[in-house]
C-alpha positions as CSV (number, residue, x, y, z in Angstrom):
1,F,84.8,107.2,80.0
2,N,86.1,110.2,81.9
3,H,88.5,108.1,84.1
4,V,89.4,104.7,82.7
5,R,89.7,102.3,85.6
6,F,90.1,99.0,83.9
7,L,91.7,97.9,80.7
8,Q,92.7,94.4,79.9
9,R,92.6,91.9,77.1
10,L,89.2,90.1,77.0
11,N,90.1,87.6,74.2
12,S,92.3,87.3,71.1
13,T,90.2,90.1,69.3
14,H,89.0,92.5,72.0
15,L,90.0,94.6,75.0
16,Y,87.8,95.2,77.9
17,A,87.6,98.6,79.4
18,C,85.5,100.2,82.3
19,G,85.3,103.9,83.3
20,T,83.6,106.1,85.8
21,Y,81.7,108.1,83.1
22,A,80.7,111.0,85.4
23,F,79.7,108.8,88.4
24,H,77.8,106.5,86.1
25,P,80.2,103.5,85.4
26,L,80.2,102.0,82.0
27,C,82.1,99.1,80.3
28,A,82.8,98.1,76.7
29,A,84.6,95.7,74.6
30,I,87.0,97.4,72.2
31,D,88.1,95.9,68.9
32,A,91.8,95.5,69.4
33,D,92.7,95.6,65.7
34,R,90.7,98.8,64.8
35,F,90.6,100.2,68.2
36,T,87.0,101.2,67.9
37,L,84.3,101.4,70.5
38,P,81.0,99.7,70.2
39,S,77.8,101.7,69.7
40,H,76.4,100.1,73.0
41,F,78.1,100.3,76.3
42,E,77.5,97.9,79.2
43,E,76.3,99.0,82.7
44,G,79.3,99.0,84.9
45,K,78.1,99.7,88.5
46,E,78.9,96.1,89.4
47,K,82.3,96.2,87.8
48,C,83.8,99.6,88.4
49,P,83.7,102.3,91.3
50,Y,81.9,105.5,90.8
51,D,84.8,107.6,92.3
52,P,87.9,107.9,90.1
53,A,90.0,108.3,93.3
54,R,88.8,105.2,94.9
55,G,91.0,102.1,95.1
56,Y,90.3,99.5,92.5
57,T,91.9,96.2,91.1
58,G,90.7,93.7,88.6
59,L,91.8,91.0,86.2
60,I,90.2,88.7,83.6
61,V,90.6,85.0,83.9
62,D,89.0,82.7,81.3
63,G,86.6,85.3,80.3
64,G,85.5,86.1,83.8
65,L,86.0,89.6,85.4
66,Y,87.2,89.5,88.9
67,T,87.3,92.9,90.7
68,A,87.6,94.3,94.2
69,T,86.7,97.9,95.3
70,R,83.9,99.8,97.0
71,Y,81.4,99.9,94.1
72,E,78.6,102.2,95.3
73,F,79.1,105.5,97.2
74,R,78.4,104.1,100.7
75,S,79.1,100.4,100.1
76,L,81.6,98.2,102.0
77,P,84.6,96.7,100.1
78,D,83.6,93.8,98.0
79,I,85.1,91.1,95.8
80,R,83.0,90.3,92.7
81,R,82.9,88.2,89.6
82,N,81.1,89.3,86.5
83,L,81.1,88.3,82.9
84,H,80.5,84.9,84.0
85,Q,77.5,82.5,84.1
86,R,77.8,82.5,87.9
87,P,78.3,86.0,89.2
88,L,79.4,86.2,92.8
89,K,80.2,88.6,95.5
90,T,81.3,88.6,99.2
91,E,78.5,88.0,101.7
92,E,76.6,91.1,103.3
93,S,76.5,90.4,107.0
94,P,77.2,92.2,110.3
95,L,80.7,90.3,110.4
96,H,82.1,91.8,107.2
97,W,84.4,89.7,105.2
98,L,86.3,92.9,104.2
99,N,86.8,95.9,106.6
100,G,87.3,99.5,106.0
101,E,88.9,101.7,103.2
102,M,91.1,99.9,100.7
103,S,92.9,101.4,97.9
104,L,93.6,99.0,95.1
105,S,96.1,98.7,92.3
106,H,96.0,97.2,88.9
107,P,97.9,93.9,88.8
108,G,99.0,94.0,85.2
109,S,101.3,91.0,84.7
110,G,101.5,90.3,88.3
111,V,103.6,93.5,89.3
112,T,101.8,96.3,91.0
113,G,102.1,99.7,92.5
114,C,99.5,101.2,94.8
115,G,98.2,103.9,96.9
116,T,97.4,103.9,100.7
117,P,96.7,101.3,101.8
118,C,97.0,98.8,99.0
119,I,95.5,95.9,97.2
120,A,96.7,93.7,94.3
121,S,95.1,90.6,92.6
122,R,96.8,87.6,91.1
123,S,95.5,84.4,89.6
124,M,97.3,81.1,90.0
125,E,96.8,78.0,87.8
126,Q,97.1,74.9,90.1
127,G,95.8,72.1,88.0
128,P,95.7,71.0,84.3
129,V,91.8,71.1,84.2
130,G,91.5,74.4,86.1
131,D,89.1,73.2,88.7
132,D,91.6,74.0,91.6
133,D,92.8,77.4,90.2
134,K,92.9,80.2,92.8
135,I,92.8,84.0,92.8
136,Y,94.6,85.9,95.5
137,Y,94.0,89.4,96.8
138,F,96.6,91.4,98.7
139,F,95.4,94.4,100.7
140,T,95.5,96.5,103.9
141,E,92.3,96.8,106.0
142,R,91.1,97.8,109.5
143,A,91.7,95.0,112.0
144,G,88.8,94.4,114.2
145,E,90.7,92.2,116.6
146,E,93.1,94.9,117.8
147,T,93.6,98.7,118.3
148,T,96.7,100.9,117.8
149,S,96.5,102.3,121.3
150,F,96.1,100.6,124.7
151,F,94.4,103.8,126.1
152,D,92.2,104.8,123.2
153,K,90.2,101.7,121.9
154,S,88.6,103.8,119.0
155,Q,92.0,103.8,117.2
156,V,91.6,100.6,115.2
157,A,94.8,99.1,113.7
158,R,95.4,98.5,110.0
159,V,97.0,95.2,109.1
160,A,98.1,93.5,105.8
161,R,95.9,90.6,104.6
162,V,95.8,88.1,101.8
163,A,92.4,86.7,100.7
164,R,91.8,83.7,98.3
165,I,88.9,82.5,96.2
166,C,88.5,79.4,93.9
167,K,87.9,80.1,90.3
168,S,85.6,77.2,90.1
169,D,83.3,78.5,92.9
170,V,79.7,78.6,91.8
171,G,78.1,79.9,95.1
172,G,76.1,78.1,97.7
173,K,72.4,77.5,98.5
174,K,69.7,79.6,100.3
175,I,71.6,82.5,101.9
176,L,74.8,81.7,100.1
177,Q,73.3,82.1,96.7
178,R,75.4,84.3,94.4
179,K,78.0,84.5,97.3
180,W,81.5,83.1,97.5
181,T,81.8,79.8,99.4
182,S,85.6,79.4,98.9
183,F,86.6,82.8,100.5
184,M,89.5,82.6,102.9
185,K,91.5,85.4,104.4
186,A,94.7,85.5,106.5
187,R,97.0,88.2,108.0
188,L,100.4,88.9,106.5
189,V,103.1,89.7,109.0
190,C,106.3,91.5,108.3
191,Y,109.2,90.4,110.4
192,I,110.0,94.0,111.3
193,P,107.6,95.2,114.1
194,Y,105.0,97.8,113.4
195,Y,105.4,97.6,109.5
196,E,101.8,96.7,108.9
197,V,100.7,98.7,105.8
198,L,101.1,97.0,102.5
199,R,102.3,99.4,99.8
200,S,103.2,97.1,96.9
201,V,103.1,93.5,95.8
202,C,104.8,91.6,92.9
203,S,105.1,88.0,92.0
204,L,108.0,86.1,90.5
205,D,107.0,83.1,88.6
206,G,109.2,80.1,88.9
207,G,107.8,77.8,86.2
208,G,104.7,76.5,88.2
209,W,102.3,77.7,90.9
210,A,104.2,75.8,93.7
211,S,107.4,77.7,93.0
212,T,105.9,81.2,92.5
213,V,107.2,83.7,95.1
214,F,105.5,86.9,96.1
215,Y,107.4,90.0,97.2
216,A,105.7,92.7,99.3
217,A,106.7,96.2,100.5
218,F,105.6,97.3,104.0
219,T,105.6,100.7,105.8
220,L,104.8,101.7,109.3
221,S,101.3,101.5,110.4
222,A,101.6,105.1,111.8
223,Q,104.0,107.7,110.4
224,W,105.9,109.4,113.1
């Protein structure tokens, strides 16, 4: 695999792993008892970045693989769902849903560490049936609505965001086929001015989704 970028439990018997494989990403289900690789590997270009240094996060929820990264060499940041009957991704349009470079971190059990800037993902079960379950992404991106300098408009500010998608999303019709219809994004504001870059996120479960608390670490948007 060269650089393993994803490793999580797929089900009770197998783990699921993805790696860069010399800029040709591959994925495989690994027997958890024998820890043996299968003879056939799956194409991973829709699930894993080419570059081992590129930010990446992912998690498996009810057998579906939810990932976020820049998948191709010149692609834009994208949130995708694979290993599912309805694979989805963010819409490709002039008004990008996600802007600029994002470095991503593996969420593990909800506690993450990350590079610069940062992203993490977390699933939340909000109903007994699962129809209202959500997946949240925390990240830092370029803010198209403001700049860092009043005199130099080319200096685009970086701000922290949280995005949300619904696990039950099946996509839309016509131009929204295979695209998220539940995608929402909001800005995260630290109460200390100019602390805009998200460095790490962790969650503290309180026995239910309504009582779950997220903690985040911020740093200055510009290092002096």
